[in-house]
C-alpha positions in Angstrom: 14.3 -61.7 -19.8 13.5 -61.6 -16.1 11.8 -64.7 -14.7 10.2 -64.8 -11.3 11.8 -67.5 -9.1 10.9 -68.8 -5.7 13.2 -66.4 -3.9 11.7 -63.5 -5.8 8.2 -64.6 -5.0 9.2 -65.0 -1.3 10.8 -61.6 -1.0 8.0 -59.9 -2.9 5.3 -61.4 -0.7 7.1 -60.4 2.5 7.5 -56.9 1.3 4.1 -56.4 -0.2 2.3 -57.6 2.9 4.2 -55.1 5.1 3.9 -52.4 2.5 0.1 -52.7 2.4 -0.1 -52.7 6.2 2.2 -49.7 6.7 0.5 -47.7 3.9 -2.9 -48.1 5.5 -1.4 -47.1 8.9 0.3 -44.0 7.4 -2.9 -43.0 5.6 -4.9 -43.4 8.9 -2.4 -41.3 10.9 -2.2 -38.6 8.3 -6.0 -38.6 7.9 -6.5 -38.1 11.7 -4.0 -35.2 11.6 -5.8 -33.7 8.6 -9.2 -34.2 10.3 -7.9 -32.5 13.5 -6.8 -29.5 11.3 -10.2 -29.1 9.8 -12.4 -30.2 12.7 -13.8 -26.7 12.9 -15.5 -27.1 9.5 -17.1 -30.4 10.4 -18.2 -30.2 14.1 -21.6 -28.7 14.9 -22.7 -28.2 11.3 -25.2 -31.0 11.1 -23.4 -32.6 8.1 -24.8 -35.8 6.7 -22.9 -39.1 6.6 -22.7 -38.9 2.8 -20.9 -35.6 2.9 -18.5 -36.8 5.6 -17.8 -40.0 3.6 -17.1 -37.8 0.6 -14.7 -35.6 2.7 -12.8 -38.6 3.9 -12.4 -40.1 0.4 -11.1 -36.9 -1.1 -8.8 -36.3 1.9 -7.4 -39.9 1.6 -6.6 -39.4 -2.1 -4.9 -36.0 -1.3 -2.8 -37.6 1.5 -1.4 -40.4 -0.7 1.6 -38.4 -1.9 2.8 -38.0 1.7 1.9 -41.5 2.9 3.4 -43.4 -0.1 7.1 -42.6 0.5 6.8 -43.1 4.2 5.2 -46.5 3.7 7.9 -47.6 1.3 10.6 -46.6 3.7 9.0 -48.3 6.7 8.1 -51.5 4.8 11.6 -51.9 3.3 13.3 -51.4 6.6 10.9 -53.9 8.3 11.2 -56.5 5.5 15.0 -56.6 5.3 15.3 -56.1 9.1 13.3 -59.2 9.7 15.3 -61.1 7.1 18.5 -60.0 8.7 17.3 -60.8 12.3 16.3 -64.3 11.3 19.6 -64.8 9.4 17.8 -65.5 6.2 19.6 -62.6 4.5 22.9 -64.1 5.7 22.0 -67.5 4.3 21.2 -65.9 1.0 24.5 -64.1 0.8 26.3 -67.3 1.9 24.7 -69.0 -1.1 26.3 -66.5 -3.4 23.2 -64.3 -3.9 24.1 -60.6 -3.9 22.0 -57.9 -2.3 21.0 -56.4 -5.6 19.8 -59.9 -6.8 17.7 -60.2 -3.6 16.0 -56.8 -4.0 15.6 -57.1 -7.8 11.9 -58.0 -7.8 11.3 -55.1 -5.4 13.2 -52.7 -7.6 10.8 -53.7 -10.5 7.8 -53.3 -8.2 9.0 -49.9 -6.8 9.7 -48.7 -10.4 6.1 -49.5 -11.3 4.9 -47.7 -8.2 6.9 -44.6 -9.2 5.3 -44.6 -12.6 1.9 -45.1 -11.1 2.6 -42.3 -8.6 3.4 -39.9 -11.4 0.1 -40.7 -13.3 -1.7 -40.5 -10.0 -0.3 -37.0 -9.3 -1.0 -36.0 -12.9 -4.5 -37.4 -13.4 -6.2 -38.3 -10.1 -4.7 -35.8 -7.6 -5.9 -32.6 -9.4 -9.5 -33.9 -9.4 -9.4 -35.0 -5.8 -7.9 -31.8 -4.6 -10.4 -29.7 -6.5 -13.3 -31.6 -5.0 -11.7 -31.6 -1.5 -11.1 -27.8 -1.3 -14.4 -27.0 -2.9 -16.1 -29.2 -0.2 -14.0 -27.5 2.5 -14.9 -24.0 1.3 -18.6 -25.1 1.2 -18.4 -26.5 4.8 -16.9 -23.2 6.0 -19.9 -21.3 4.8 -22.4 -23.8 6.3 -24.3 -22.5 9.2 -23.8 -24.4 12.5 -26.5 -26.8 13.7 -29.2 -24.9 15.6 -29.2 -26.2 19.1 -29.6 -23.6 21.9 -27.9 -24.9 25.1 -29.3 -24.2 28.6 -27.4 -21.8 30.8 -25.0 -20.7 28.0 -25.1 -18.0 25.3 -25.7 -19.3 21.8 -24.0 -17.2 19.1 -24.6 -19.4 16.0 -26.7 -16.6 14.4 -24.8 -13.6 13.1 -25.2 -10.6 15.3 -27.5 -12.4 17.7 -26.8 -13.9 21.2 -29.5 -15.9 22.9 -29.5 -17.1 26.5 -32.0 -19.6 27.8 -32.4 -20.6 31.5 -34.5 -23.7 30.8 -36.4 -25.9 28.3 -39.9 -27.4 28.7 -41.0 -29.6 25.8 -41.0 -27.3 22.8 -40.8 -24.1 24.8 -37.8 -22.1 25.8 -38.0 -20.6 29.3 -36.6 -17.2 30.5 -35.0 -15.9 27.3 -32.6 -13.1 26.9 -31.8 -12.0 23.3 -29.0 -9.5 22.5 -29.2 -8.1 19.0 -25.9 -6.5 17.8 -26.7 -6.5 14.1 -26.8 -2.7 14.2 -23.5 -2.4 16.0 -22.5 -2.8 19.7 -23.5 0.8 20.5 -26.9 0.3 18.9 -27.8 -3.0 20.6 -31.3 -4.2 21.2 -32.1 -6.3 24.3 -35.2 -8.5 24.6 -36.4 -10.6 27.5 -39.4 -12.9 27.6 -40.9 -15.5 29.9 -41.0 -18.1 27.1 -40.5 -18.6 23.4 -40.7 -21.0 20.5 -38.4 -21.6 17.6 -39.6 -22.7 14.1 -37.9 -22.9 10.7 -39.6 -21.6 7.6 -40.5 -24.0 4.8 -37.4 -23.2 2.7 -35.1 -23.6 5.8 -33.5 -20.2 5.2 -35.0 -18.3 8.1 -35.8 -18.9 11.8 -39.1 -17.7 13.2 -38.7 -16.8 16.8 -41.9 -16.3 18.7 -41.6 -14.6 22.1 -44.3 -14.4 24.8 -44.8 -12.0 27.7 -41.7 -9.9 27.5 -40.0 -6.5 27.0 -37.5 -5.0 24.5 -35.1 -2.2 25.0 -33.7 -0.4 22.0 -30.9 2.2 22.0 -31.8 5.3 20.0 -28.3 6.7 19.6 -29.1 8.6 16.4 -31.8 10.6 18.2 -30.9 13.1 20.9 -33.0 15.1 23.3 -32.9 18.8 22.4 -32.5 20.0 26.0 -29.4 17.9 26.7 -27.0 16.8 23.9 -25.2 14.4 26.2 -28.2 12.1 27.0 -29.2 9.3 24.7 -32.8 8.1 24.6 -34.0 4.5 24.4 -37.3 2.9 23.6 -39.0 0.3 25.8 -41.7 -2.0 24.5 -43.9 -4.4 26.4 -45.5 -7.2 24.4 -47.6 -10.2 24.9 -46.5 -11.8 21.6 -43.7 -10.8 19.4 -42.3 -12.6 16.3 -38.8 -12.2 14.9 -37.6 -13.4 11.6 -33.8 -14.2 11.5 -31.5 -15.3 8.6 -30.3 -18.8 9.2 -29.8 -20.9 6.1 -29.5 -24.6 7.2 -29.0 -26.0 3.7 -25.6 -27.2 2.6 -24.9 -25.2 -0.5 -21.9 -26.4 -2.5 -19.5 -24.1 -4.3 -19.0 -24.4 -8.0 -15.9 -26.4 -8.8 -15.1 -24.0 -11.6 -13.9 -21.5 -9.0 -10.8 -23.6 -8.6 -10.2 -24.4 -12.3 -7.5 -21.7 -12.6 -5.7 -22.8 -9.5 -2.5 -24.8 -9.6 -3.9 -27.7 -7.5 -6.5 -28.5 -10.2 -4.2 -28.8 -13.2 -2.3 -31.7 -14.7 1.2 -31.4 -16.2 0.0 -30.2 -19.7 -2.3 -27.6 -18.2 0.4 -26.3 -15.9 2.8 -25.9 -18.7 0.3 -24.0 -20.8 -0.5 -21.7 -17.9 3.2 -21.1 -17.2 3.9 -20.2 -20.8 1.0 -17.8 -21.2 1.4 -16.0 -17.9 5.3 -15.8 -18.3 4.8 -13.9 -21.6 2.6 -11.4 -19.8 5.1 -11.0 -17.0 8.0 -10.6 -19.4 6.1 -8.0 -21.4 5.4 -6.0 -18.2 9.0 -6.2 -17.1 10.2 -5.0 -20.5 7.7 -2.2 -20.6 8.6 -1.0 -17.0 12.3 -1.2 -17.8 11.9 0.8 -21.0 9.8 3.5 -19.1 12.3 3.9 -16.3 15.3 4.0 -18.6 13.8 6.4 -21.2 11.9 8.8 -18.9 13.3 8.6 -15.4 16.9 7.4 -15.6 19.0 9.8 -13.5 16.2 12.3 -13.9 17.1 13.0 -17.5 15.5 12.0 -20.8 17.6 10.5 -23.6 18.9 12.8 -26.2 17.1 12.2 -29.4 19.1 10.2 -31.9 21.6 8.9 -29.3 21.8 5.6 -27.5 21.6 5.2 -23.7 25.3 4.6 -23.2 26.3 7.5 -25.5 24.0 9.9 -23.6 25.3 8.8 -20.2 28.9 9.3 -21.4 28.0 12.7 -22.8 26.4 13.7 -19.4 29.5 12.5 -17.5 31.9 14.5 -19.7 30.0 17.7 -19.9 28.4 17.9 -16.5 29.8 17.6 -13.0 26.9 17.5 -10.5 29.1 18.4 -7.5 30.5 21.5 -9.1 27.1 22.6 -10.4 25.5 22.2 -6.9 28.4 24.1 -5.1 28.1 26.9 -7.6 24.5 27.6 -6.4 23.6 30.0 -3.6 22.1 28.6 -0.4 18.5 29.2 -1.4 18.9 27.4 -4.7 20.7 24.5 -2.9 17.6 24.1 -0.7 15.3 24.1 -3.7 17.4 21.7 -5.6 17.7 19.3 -2.6 13.9 19.4 -2.1 13.3 18.7 -5.8 15.8 15.8 -5.8 14.1 14.4 -2.7 10.7 14.6 -4.2 12.0 13.0 -7.4 13.5 10.2 -5.4 10.3 9.6 -3.5 8.3 9.5 -6.8 10.8 7.0 -8.3 10.4 4.8 -5.2 6.6 4.9 -5.5 6.9 4.0 -9.1 9.2 1.1 -8.5 6.9 -0.2 -5.7 3.9 0.2 -8.0 5.7 -1.8 -10.7 6.6 -4.4 -8.2 2.9 -4.8 -7.3 2.0 -5.2 -10.9 4.6 -7.9 -11.4 4.0 -9.7 -8.2 0.7 -11.3 -9.2 1.9 -12.9 -12.5 5.3 -13.9 -11.0 3.6 -15.5 -8.0 1.2 -17.3 -10.3 4.0 -18.7 -12.4 6.0 -19.8 -9.3 3.0 -21.7 -7.8 2.4 -23.5 -11.1 6.1 -24.4 -11.5 6.2 -25.7 -8.0 3.2 -27.9 -8.7 4.7 -29.1 -11.9 7.9 -30.2 -10.2 6.0 -31.8 -7.4 4.5 -34.4 -9.8 8.0 -35.7 -10.4 9.5 -35.3 -6.9 6.9 -37.7 -5.5 8.0 -40.6 -7.8 11.7 -39.9 -7.2 11.2 -39.8 -3.4 9.6 -43.2 -3.5 12.6 -44.6 -5.3 15.1 -42.9 -3.0 13.3 -44.1 0.2 13.4 -47.6 -1.0 17.2 -47.5 -1.6 17.5 -46.0 1.8 15.2 -48.4 3.6 16.2 -51.7 2.1 19.9 -51.5 2.7 19.3 -49.9 6.1 17.2 -52.8 7.1 19.9 -55.2 6.0 22.4 -53.3 8.1 20.4 -52.9 11.4 18.9 -56.4 11.2 16.0 -55.5 13.4 12.4 -56.3 12.4 9.0 -55.5 14.0 7.6 -52.1 14.8 10.4 -51.0 17.2 13.7 -49.8 15.7 12.3 -49.6 12.1 9.5 -47.2 13.1 11.9 -45.0 15.0 14.4 -44.8 12.1 11.7 -44.3 9.6 10.0 -41.5 11.5 13.4 -39.7 12.0 14.3 -40.1 8.4 10.9 -38.9 7.2 11.0 -35.9 9.5 14.5 -35.0 8.2 13.1 -35.3 4.6 10.0 -33.3 5.5 12.0 -30.4 7.0 14.3 -30.2 4.0 11.5 -30.5 1.5 9.4 -27.9 3.3 12.4 -25.5 3.5 13.0 -25.9 -0.2 9.3 -25.4 -1.0 9.2 -22.1 1.0 12.4 -20.8 -0.6 10.9 -21.5 -4.0 7.5 -20.1 -3.1 9.1 -16.8 -1.9 11.2 -16.7 -5.1 14.4 -16.7 -2.9 15.6 -19.8 -4.8 14.9 -21.0 -8.4 11.9 -23.3 -8.4 14.0 -26.3 -9.6 16.5 -26.0 -6.7 13.8 -25.5 -4.1 11.7 -28.5 -5.1 14.5 -30.9 -5.7 16.5 -29.9 -2.6 15.3 -32.9 -0.6 16.0 -35.3 -3.4 19.5 -33.9 -3.8 20.2 -34.3 -0.1 18.8 -37.8 0.3 20.2 -39.3 -2.9 23.8 -39.3 -1.7 22.6 -40.8 1.6 20.8 -43.6 -0.2 23.9 -44.3 -2.4 26.1 -44.3 0.7 23.9 -46.7 2.7 23.5 -49.0 -0.3 27.2 -49.2 -0.7 27.7 -50.0 3.0 25.1 -52.7 2.8 26.7 -54.3 -0.2 30.1 -54.5 1.5 28.5 -55.7 4.7 29.6 -52.7 6.7 28.6 -52.4 10.4 27.2 -49.0 10.0 24.9 -49.0 13.0 26.8 -51.4 15.2 27.5 -49.7 18.6 30.5 -51.9 19.3 32.2 -50.5 16.3 31.8 -46.9 17.4 32.9 -47.9 21.0 36.1 -49.3 19.5 36.7 -46.1 17.5 36.1 -44.0 20.6 38.5 -46.0 22.6 41.2 -45.7 19.9 40.7 -41.9 19.8 40.7 -41.7 23.6 44.0 -43.6 23.8 45.7 -41.4 21.2 44.4 -38.3 22.9 45.8 -39.5 26.3 49.2 -40.4 24.7 49.4 -36.9 23.2 48.6 -35.3 26.5 51.3 -37.4 28.3 53.9 -36.4 25.7 53.1 -32.7 26.1 53.2 -32.9 29.9 
């Protein structure tokens, strides 16, 4: 039975402190990047602090799968880099303690993190992603905050552009309003000396009151009988004119049930059930389309009743020679036969494309769900791999702090992200099987982790520049000796 000793407690405290710090830093950086990506949905909408806090909470939960492996990699490199830089790791090895014995408490901790990461991806992440994307879709439909600037056109109202030259208390001075709701060619222009803006009680409309102005309306649908090329317009002078405009300022949330059939909102069991049910539909469509093509359209012939497909094809091959039949026709018949064959080929092409469209939806549905099902395991496995890359790598480079460890961690994570994203796109486009695409990054990084761990156990100078300088000098000397012999 494993017992915690002082060395285990010491190593664990050093690692856990750095892990917590790097995890919060990674979450903050990824959250800022996510916020910048969706800044359009948030800025200028008049969103309350409660909605913003809700957005940040759901976004934070959704970013944990990306921040967790990076935090483990960075914390492990920093921990063992500092131990190596202060010669504590050397003292432990000199006392007969192996590297595996030193990292044993961390292996247990990372194993628990991997198990927790799976349950997080399976139980918490679907709920947070459902709420997050429902909130994002709701924010996209939210009308922008109504604030007409001075000296600029305001286009926050659909089909309406408003220009104001000045403001005086609650009055807008020198207004110009362009109404394009009926189309650009049927625009209505209004100018007034002043105006006032008010919202209705239900906050769904804007009441725009204009004073001392004129309006010009294009009457394109009406033409003067004397000249068909001239287009009339209507001019109106008013003392007071009121316009009611649609402008819903309320924040209306979408129903979360809209995303219940999406892959991001399902756990492992629900994903498996959806894959099984939709796969049966896709397989039945494939079988039906194949049977239709073979029985009714294969080579333009129908199967002979009472015979199998192969027997009928062999019979056609032995009794009929298409080339000799075609050459025996006259020129007019050849043209007719060629046109008929071309039309038949086009109809077959259209049929195949139509069948492809029918199959594309269920196949794409199954692929997305299979990708999400594999992703629940790849997160846990990536955490384990990054630990076995970071811990031995830190022991080799023997550099602590936020310098070299951060550079190596970022480069390694970019390498992982490129491979993982490539495999994801290959699986999404059905160019690779889903299993191969989603586990590509793990398959590439696992041998790297094993190699680095082996080098750390045998105390290899993997990243020592002096070692590579010596190798380069040896290669250079041998190359010069070979050149001297040849000369």
